[in-house]
DOLO-468545 format. One record per residue (C-alpha): residue number from 1; z, y, x. Coordinates in nm, 2 decimals. Layout:
DOLO-468545
<i = NUM; z = Z; y = Y; x = X>
...
end
This chain:
DOLO-468545
<i = 1; z = -0.51; y = 0.60; x = 1.56>
<i = 2; z = -0.61; y = 0.57; x = 1.20>
<i = 3; z = -0.26; y = 0.67; x = 1.11>
<i = 4; z = -0.28; y = 1.00; x = 1.28>
<i = 5; z = -0.63; y = 1.11; x = 1.18>
<i = 6; z = -0.80; y = 1.03; x = 0.85>
<i = 7; z = -1.13; y = 1.17; x = 0.98>
<i = 8; z = -1.20; y = 0.94; x = 1.27>
<i = 9; z = -1.55; y = 0.79; x = 1.23>
<i = 10; z = -1.53; y = 0.43; x = 1.30>
<i = 11; z = -1.85; y = 0.26; x = 1.44>
<i = 12; z = -2.01; y = -0.01; x = 1.24>
<i = 13; z = -1.88; y = -0.31; x = 1.43>
<i = 14; z = -1.52; y = -0.19; x = 1.41>
<i = 15; z = -1.56; y = -0.10; x = 1.05>
<i = 16; z = -1.70; y = -0.45; x = 0.97>
<i = 17; z = -1.40; y = -0.60; x = 1.14>
<i = 18; z = -1.17; y = -0.39; x = 0.93>
<i = 19; z = -1.36; y = -0.49; x = 0.62>
<i = 20; z = -1.30; y = -0.86; x = 0.71>
<i = 21; z = -0.93; y = -0.80; x = 0.77>
<i = 22; z = -0.91; y = -0.61; x = 0.42>
<i = 23; z = -1.10; y = -0.89; x = 0.24>
<i = 24; z = -0.86; y = -1.15; x = 0.40>
<i = 25; z = -0.56; y = -0.96; x = 0.31>
<i = 26; z = -0.68; y = -0.92; x = -0.05>
<i = 27; z = -0.75; y = -1.29; x = -0.07>
<i = 28; z = -0.41; y = -1.38; x = 0.07>
<i = 29; z = -0.24; y = -1.15; x = -0.18>
<i = 30; z = -0.44; y = -1.31; x = -0.48>
<i = 31; z = -0.34; y = -1.65; x = -0.35>
<i = 32; z = 0.03; y = -1.55; x = -0.35>
<i = 33; z = 0.03; y = -1.38; x = -0.68>
<i = 34; z = -0.14; y = -1.67; x = -0.84>
<i = 35; z = 0.10; y = -1.92; x = -0.69>
<i = 36; z = 0.42; y = -2.02; x = -0.88>
<i = 37; z = 0.76; y = -1.93; x = -0.74>
<i = 38; z = 0.62; y = -1.61; x = -0.57>
<i = 39; z = 0.94; y = -1.40; x = -0.61>
<i = 40; z = 1.17; y = -1.66; x = -0.48>
<i = 41; z = 0.96; y = -1.75; x = -0.18>
<i = 42; z = 1.09; y = -1.57; x = 0.13>
<i = 43; z = 0.77; y = -1.66; x = 0.33>
<i = 44; z = 0.56; y = -1.50; x = 0.06>
<i = 45; z = 0.77; y = -1.19; x = 0.05>
<i = 46; z = 0.75; y = -1.17; x = 0.43>
<i = 47; z = 0.38; y = -1.21; x = 0.44>
<i = 48; z = 0.33; y = -0.96; x = 0.16>
<i = 49; z = 0.58; y = -0.72; x = 0.35>
<i = 50; z = 0.35; y = -0.75; x = 0.65>
<i = 51; z = 0.01; y = -0.71; x = 0.46>
<i = 52; z = 0.10; y = -0.43; x = 0.23>
<i = 53; z = 0.20; y = -0.17; x = 0.50>
<i = 54; z = -0.12; y = -0.27; x = 0.69>
<i = 55; z = -0.34; y = -0.20; x = 0.40>
<i = 56; z = -0.16; y = 0.13; x = 0.34>
<i = 57; z = -0.22; y = 0.23; x = 0.70>
<i = 58; z = -0.59; y = 0.12; x = 0.69>
<i = 59; z = -0.64; y = 0.32; x = 0.37>
<i = 60; z = -0.55; y = 0.64; x = 0.57>
<i = 61; z = -0.89; y = 0.62; x = 0.72>
<i = 62; z = -1.13; y = 0.79; x = 0.47>
<i = 63; z = -1.39; y = 0.51; x = 0.53>
<i = 64; z = -1.16; y = 0.23; x = 0.48>
<i = 65; z = -0.99; y = 0.41; x = 0.18>
<i = 66; z = -1.34; y = 0.41; x = 0.00>
<i = 67; z = -1.38; y = 0.05; x = 0.08>
<i = 68; z = -1.04; y = -0.04; x = -0.05>
<i = 69; z = -1.09; y = 0.17; x = -0.37>
<i = 70; z = -1.41; y = -0.03; x = -0.42>
<i = 71; z = -1.23; y = -0.36; x = -0.41>
<i = 72; z = -1.08; y = -0.28; x = -0.75>
<i = 73; z = -0.74; y = -0.42; x = -0.66>
<i = 74; z = -0.53; y = -0.19; x = -0.88>
<i = 75; z = -0.42; y = -0.48; x = -1.11>
<i = 76; z = -0.33; y = -0.69; x = -0.79>
<i = 77; z = -0.12; y = -0.40; x = -0.64>
<i = 78; z = 0.04; y = -0.34; x = -0.97>
<i = 79; z = 0.17; y = -0.69; x = -0.97>
<i = 80; z = 0.33; y = -0.63; x = -0.63>
<i = 81; z = 0.54; y = -0.36; x = -0.78>
<i = 82; z = 0.73; y = -0.63; x = -0.97>
<i = 83; z = 0.86; y = -0.79; x = -0.65>
<i = 84; z = 1.23; y = -0.75; x = -0.60>
<i = 85; z = 1.19; y = -0.58; x = -0.26>
<i = 86; z = 1.20; y = -0.21; x = -0.21>
<i = 87; z = 0.97; y = -0.19; x = 0.08>
<i = 88; z = 0.70; y = -0.39; x = -0.10>
<i = 89; z = 0.73; y = -0.18; x = -0.41>
<i = 90; z = 0.72; y = 0.13; x = -0.22>
<i = 91; z = 0.41; y = 0.05; x = -0.02>
<i = 92; z = 0.24; y = -0.09; x = -0.33>
<i = 93; z = 0.31; y = 0.24; x = -0.51>
<i = 94; z = 0.18; y = 0.43; x = -0.20>
<i = 95; z = -0.15; y = 0.24; x = -0.21>
<i = 96; z = -0.18; y = 0.29; x = -0.59>
<i = 97; z = -0.13; y = 0.66; x = -0.55>
<i = 98; z = -0.43; y = 0.68; x = -0.33>
<i = 99; z = -0.67; y = 0.43; x = -0.49>
<i = 100; z = -0.62; y = 0.54; x = -0.85>
<i = 101; z = -0.78; y = 0.83; x = -1.03>
<i = 102; z = -0.53; y = 1.08; x = -1.19>
<i = 103; z = -0.61; y = 0.93; x = -1.53>
<i = 104; z = -0.54; y = 0.58; x = -1.41>
<i = 105; z = -0.22; y = 0.70; x = -1.25>
<i = 106; z = -0.11; y = 0.85; x = -1.58>
<i = 107; z = -0.17; y = 0.53; x = -1.75>
<i = 108; z = 0.08; y = 0.34; x = -1.51>
<i = 109; z = 0.41; y = 0.31; x = -1.70>
<i = 110; z = 0.63; y = 0.28; x = -1.39>
<i = 111; z = 0.71; y = 0.64; x = -1.35>
<i = 112; z = 1.09; y = 0.60; x = -1.35>
<i = 113; z = 1.05; y = 0.31; x = -1.09>
<i = 114; z = 0.83; y = 0.51; x = -0.88>
<i = 115; z = 1.06; y = 0.83; x = -0.89>
<i = 116; z = 1.37; y = 0.63; x = -0.80>
<i = 117; z = 1.21; y = 0.44; x = -0.52>
<i = 118; z = 1.05; y = 0.76; x = -0.38>
<i = 119; z = 1.40; y = 0.95; x = -0.40>
<i = 120; z = 1.57; y = 0.65; x = -0.23>
<i = 121; z = 1.31; y = 0.65; x = 0.05>
<i = 122; z = 1.31; y = 1.02; x = 0.09>
<i = 123; z = 1.68; y = 1.02; x = 0.14>
<i = 124; z = 1.65; y = 0.75; x = 0.40>
<i = 125; z = 1.38; y = 0.91; x = 0.60>
<i = 126; z = 1.53; y = 1.26; x = 0.59>
<i = 127; z = 1.85; y = 1.12; x = 0.75>
<i = 128; z = 1.66; y = 0.97; x = 1.04>
<i = 129; z = 1.47; y = 1.20; x = 1.27>
<i = 130; z = 1.26; y = 0.91; x = 1.40>
<i = 131; z = 1.11; y = 0.87; x = 1.06>
<i = 132; z = 0.89; y = 1.19; x = 1.08>
<i = 133; z = 0.56; y = 1.02; x = 1.03>
<i = 134; z = 0.69; y = 0.80; x = 0.76>
<i = 135; z = 0.83; y = 1.11; x = 0.58>
<i = 136; z = 0.48; y = 1.27; x = 0.60>
<i = 137; z = 0.31; y = 0.96; x = 0.46>
<i = 138; z = 0.56; y = 0.93; x = 0.18>
<i = 139; z = 0.51; y = 1.30; x = 0.09>
<i = 140; z = 0.13; y = 1.25; x = 0.10>
<i = 141; z = 0.17; y = 0.96; x = -0.15>
<i = 142; z = 0.32; y = 1.18; x = -0.42>
<i = 143; z = 0.06; y = 1.32; x = -0.65>
end
């Protein structure tokens, strides 16, 4: 499982399949962001709410993380932090924390939003023992 082991080496065919999935996800996200009424459209939010955690999970693989970093999607993911949905915002910030350099992360002006979201979710996951993996992933996202 990618989620459990960052160092799994994926063979070329599987890697190519993941690349296609990532490319499709990025294209879908760009389409949603460029369309009007994006924040009020429940279908769009549902789709983003499915895609963003999937991208985060895929970026847990070192091979896929490099591919995602090379997609230059920081501006796209930053736009997702404006959605009025805590899960979408949290996953967007988790992705940003792993695909940005330290200097890029310092230039992002959402530090108060990031801090309050992470505290909110840390409180949730510490209250639920079934959230151990999520807790671990959340802590890994903090730089």
